[in-house]
C-alpha positions as CSV (number, residue, x, y, z in Angstrom):
1,X,0.0,0.0,0.0
2,X,1.5,3.3,-1.1
3,X,2.6,5.5,1.8
4,X,3.1,2.7,4.4
5,X,6.5,1.7,5.9
6,X,7.1,-1.8,4.8
7,X,10.7,-2.5,5.7
8,X,13.5,-1.4,8.0
9,X,17.2,-1.8,7.6
10,X,20.2,-1.5,9.8
11,X,23.5,-0.4,8.4
12,X,26.3,-0.9,10.9
13,X,30.1,-1.2,10.5
14,X,30.2,-4.6,12.2
15,X,27.3,-6.8,11.3
16,X,28.2,-9.7,13.6
17,X,28.3,-7.6,16.8
18,X,25.1,-5.7,15.7
19,X,23.3,-9.0,15.2
20,X,24.4,-10.1,18.7
21,X,23.1,-6.9,20.2
22,X,19.7,-6.9,18.7
23,X,19.0,-10.6,19.2
24,X,19.8,-10.0,22.9
25,X,17.8,-6.8,23.2
26,X,14.8,-7.5,21.0
27,X,14.7,-11.3,20.8
28,X,15.0,-11.5,17.1
29,X,16.6,-14.4,15.3
30,X,19.1,-13.5,12.6
31,X,19.6,-15.5,9.3
32,X,21.4,-15.0,6.0
33,X,19.1,-13.8,3.2
34,X,20.4,-16.5,0.9
35,X,21.1,-13.9,-1.9
36,X,24.6,-14.9,-3.3
37,X,27.2,-12.3,-2.5
38,X,24.8,-9.9,-0.8
39,X,26.0,-10.3,2.7
40,X,22.5,-9.4,3.8
41,X,21.0,-10.5,7.2
42,X,17.3,-10.9,7.9
43,X,15.9,-10.3,11.4
44,X,12.8,-12.4,12.2
45,X,10.4,-12.7,15.1
46,X,10.9,-16.2,16.5
47,X,8.4,-18.6,15.0
48,X,8.0,-16.7,11.8
49,X,10.0,-17.1,8.6
50,X,8.9,-13.7,7.3
51,X,11.5,-11.1,8.2
52,X,10.7,-7.8,9.9
53,X,14.0,-6.1,9.1
54,X,17.3,-6.5,7.4
55,X,20.9,-5.6,7.9
56,X,23.9,-4.9,5.6
57,X,27.3,-3.4,6.3
58,X,28.0,0.2,5.6
59,X,29.9,0.4,2.4
60,X,33.3,2.1,2.1
61,X,31.8,4.8,-0.1
62,X,29.2,5.5,2.7
63,X,31.9,5.7,5.3
64,X,33.9,8.1,3.1
65,X,30.9,10.3,2.9
66,X,30.7,10.4,6.7
67,X,27.5,8.3,6.9
68,X,27.4,6.7,10.4
69,X,25.7,3.4,11.4
70,X,21.9,4.0,11.2
71,X,18.5,2.5,10.8
72,X,16.6,3.3,7.6
73,X,12.9,2.9,6.8
74,X,11.4,2.0,3.4
75,X,8.1,3.5,2.3
76,X,6.1,1.6,-0.3
77,X,5.3,3.5,-3.5
78,X,3.7,2.6,-6.8
79,X,6.4,4.2,-9.0
80,X,9.9,4.8,-7.5
81,X,11.1,7.0,-10.4
82,X,8.0,9.2,-10.4
83,X,8.1,9.6,-6.6
84,X,11.9,10.4,-6.6
85,X,11.2,13.1,-9.1
86,X,8.2,14.4,-7.0
87,X,10.6,14.7,-4.1
88,X,13.1,16.8,-6.0
89,X,10.3,18.9,-7.7
90,X,9.1,19.8,-4.2
91,X,12.4,20.8,-2.6
92,X,13.7,17.3,-1.6
93,X,16.7,15.5,-2.8
94,X,17.6,12.1,-4.3
95,X,20.7,10.6,-2.6
96,X,20.8,7.3,-4.4
97,X,19.0,5.6,-7.3
98,X,16.4,4.8,-8.5
99,X,17.9,1.4,-8.9
100,X,16.8,-2.2,-9.1
101,X,17.6,-4.9,-6.5
102,X,17.3,-8.2,-8.3
103,X,14.4,-10.3,-7.0
104,X,13.5,-7.6,-4.4
105,X,12.3,-4.5,-6.2
106,X,13.2,-1.0,-7.2
107,X,14.3,1.5,-4.6
108,X,15.7,5.0,-4.1
109,X,17.2,6.9,-1.1
110,X,15.6,10.4,-0.8
111,X,15.4,13.3,1.6
112,X,12.8,15.8,2.4
113,X,13.5,19.6,2.2
114,X,14.9,19.6,5.7
115,X,17.3,16.8,5.0
116,X,15.5,13.8,6.8
117,X,16.4,10.7,4.8
118,X,13.9,8.0,3.9
119,X,13.9,5.1,1.3
120,X,11.4,4.4,-1.4
121,X,10.6,0.9,-2.5
122,X,8.4,-0.8,-5.0
123,X,8.7,-4.5,-4.1
124,X,8.4,-7.4,-6.4
125,X,5.5,-9.4,-5.2
126,X,6.2,-13.1,-5.1
127,X,3.9,-15.7,-6.7
128,X,1.6,-17.7,-4.4
129,X,0.5,-17.0,-0.9
130,X,2.7,-14.9,1.5
131,X,4.1,-16.7,4.5
132,X,2.4,-15.8,7.8
133,X,3.4,-12.6,9.5
134,X,3.3,-11.7,13.2
135,X,0.4,-9.6,14.3
136,X,1.0,-5.9,14.8
137,X,2.0,-5.3,18.4
138,X,3.9,-8.6,18.6
139,X,7.3,-8.1,20.4
140,X,9.9,-7.8,17.6
141,X,7.7,-6.0,15.2
142,X,8.0,-2.3,14.4
143,X,5.3,-0.3,16.3
144,X,5.9,3.3,15.3
145,X,7.7,5.7,13.0
146,X,8.7,9.2,14.0
147,X,10.1,12.3,12.3
148,X,12.1,14.9,14.1
149,X,11.5,17.5,11.5
150,X,13.2,20.7,10.6
151,X,9.8,22.3,10.8
152,X,6.8,20.1,11.8
153,X,4.1,22.0,9.9
154,X,6.2,22.3,6.7
155,X,7.2,18.6,6.9
156,X,3.6,17.4,7.3
157,X,2.5,19.5,4.3
158,X,5.4,17.9,2.3
159,X,4.6,14.3,3.2
160,X,0.9,14.8,2.7
161,X,1.7,15.8,-0.8
162,X,4.2,13.0,-1.3
163,X,2.3,10.0,0.2
164,X,-1.2,11.2,0.9
165,X,-0.7,11.0,4.7
166,X,-3.5,12.6,6.7
167,X,-3.5,14.2,10.2
168,X,-4.6,12.1,13.1
169,X,-4.3,12.9,16.8
170,X,-2.3,15.9,17.8
171,X,-0.5,16.1,21.2
172,X,0.4,19.4,22.8
173,X,4.0,19.1,24.0
174,X,4.1,22.5,25.7
175,X,7.2,24.5,24.9
176,X,8.3,21.7,22.5
177,X,5.3,22.3,20.2
178,X,2.8,20.0,18.7
179,X,3.4,16.3,18.1
180,X,1.3,15.5,15.0
181,X,0.3,11.9,14.4
182,X,-0.4,10.8,10.8
183,X,-2.3,8.1,9.2
184,X,-2.6,6.1,5.9
185,X,-6.2,5.2,4.9
186,X,-7.3,5.9,8.5
187,X,-4.6,3.8,10.2
188,X,-2.3,5.8,12.4
189,X,1.3,4.8,11.7
190,X,3.5,7.6,13.1
191,X,4.1,11.1,14.3
192,X,6.2,14.1,13.6
193,X,7.2,17.3,15.3
194,X,9.7,20.1,15.0
195,X,13.0,18.9,16.4
196,X,14.6,20.5,19.4
197,X,17.2,23.1,18.5
198,X,20.0,21.0,20.0
199,X,19.4,18.2,17.5
200,X,21.8,18.8,14.7
201,X,19.6,17.6,11.9
202,X,16.2,16.3,11.0
203,X,15.8,12.5,11.0
204,X,13.5,9.6,11.0
205,X,13.4,7.2,13.9
206,X,11.8,3.7,14.3
207,X,10.3,2.1,17.4
208,X,10.6,-1.7,17.9
209,X,8.0,-3.4,20.0
210,X,9.1,-5.2,23.2
211,X,7.1,-7.0,25.8
212,X,8.0,-4.8,28.8
213,X,10.0,-1.5,28.7
214,X,12.0,-1.7,31.9
215,X,13.4,-5.2,31.2
216,X,14.3,-4.1,27.7
217,X,16.1,-1.1,29.0
218,X,18.2,-3.3,31.2
219,X,19.0,-5.5,28.2
220,X,20.1,-2.5,26.2
221,X,22.5,-1.5,29.0
222,X,23.9,-4.9,29.6
223,X,24.5,-5.5,25.9
224,X,26.5,-2.3,25.6
225,X,23.9,0.2,24.3
226,X,23.1,3.6,25.6
227,X,19.7,4.9,26.9
228,X,19.3,8.5,25.9
229,X,16.5,9.6,28.3
230,X,14.2,8.3,30.9
231,X,11.3,6.0,30.0
232,X,8.3,8.0,29.0
233,X,4.5,7.2,29.0
234,X,2.7,8.1,25.8
235,X,-1.0,7.9,24.7
236,X,-2.1,4.4,24.2
237,X,-1.1,4.0,26.9
238,X,2.4,2.8,26.0
239,X,5.9,3.3,27.3
240,X,8.8,4.4,25.1
241,X,12.5,4.9,25.4
242,X,15.1,6.2,22.9
243,X,18.5,4.5,22.6
244,X,21.7,4.0,20.6
245,X,23.3,0.7,20.0
246,X,27.0,0.0,20.7
247,X,27.9,1.3,17.2
248,X,26.0,4.5,17.6
249,X,22.8,3.7,15.6
250,X,19.7,5.4,17.0
251,X,16.6,3.3,17.7
252,X,13.7,3.3,20.0
253,X,11.6,0.8,21.9
254,X,7.9,0.8,22.7
255,X,5.9,-1.5,25.0
256,X,2.3,-1.7,26.3
257,X,3.6,-2.2,29.9
258,X,6.6,-1.3,32.0
């Protein structure tokens, strides 16, 4: 469905240690994708063959450009080339592609007018029935997407034009401004707000569902990650926490209970 986040991808400098960290913290299993020469890892929720995220090592070219370890999200689109052009026509930028990934689909790496990077993907749909997927809210699935925008109002107007996102619940954050949730076809999938001034750049962040937030925080710490702020309660009700992994990649966790 156009405008939905359909894949998430970690790009570390050391894939083995990254796999060890996330399997300990989230409970994923990690397996090779089976694509010859790709060096691509698939993260799965135990009991399901269908992956929820992937991992590949940062390339030397990326390192030379100063790109750090990071998580990336892929938004489904009907036409990658047309959407990439739409981004540039409206003040965004294309960083890579459009390009085909054999047996996977066509993708591009783009940025909004404030520099927040997101990936576009038109996947190749396999023949026959899809393997079963874990239900939304299952530990190990991605439960939320979030944009720390250069300007929240301008960012929403941009993405509304790009993907047809609509406004959902808005949360008054006091001096920090408004946290605007957004939806696709009536389903709320994320939120955005103007980033605090101390954040050096706009960016997208992704929340991984865990069973209980306090236990997950302890796993992050014991596995060598860093917790960036105290656990916070959000509407739902749910509990969230922002973190970095041992290689510096930002990620967040969400749970329905402490």
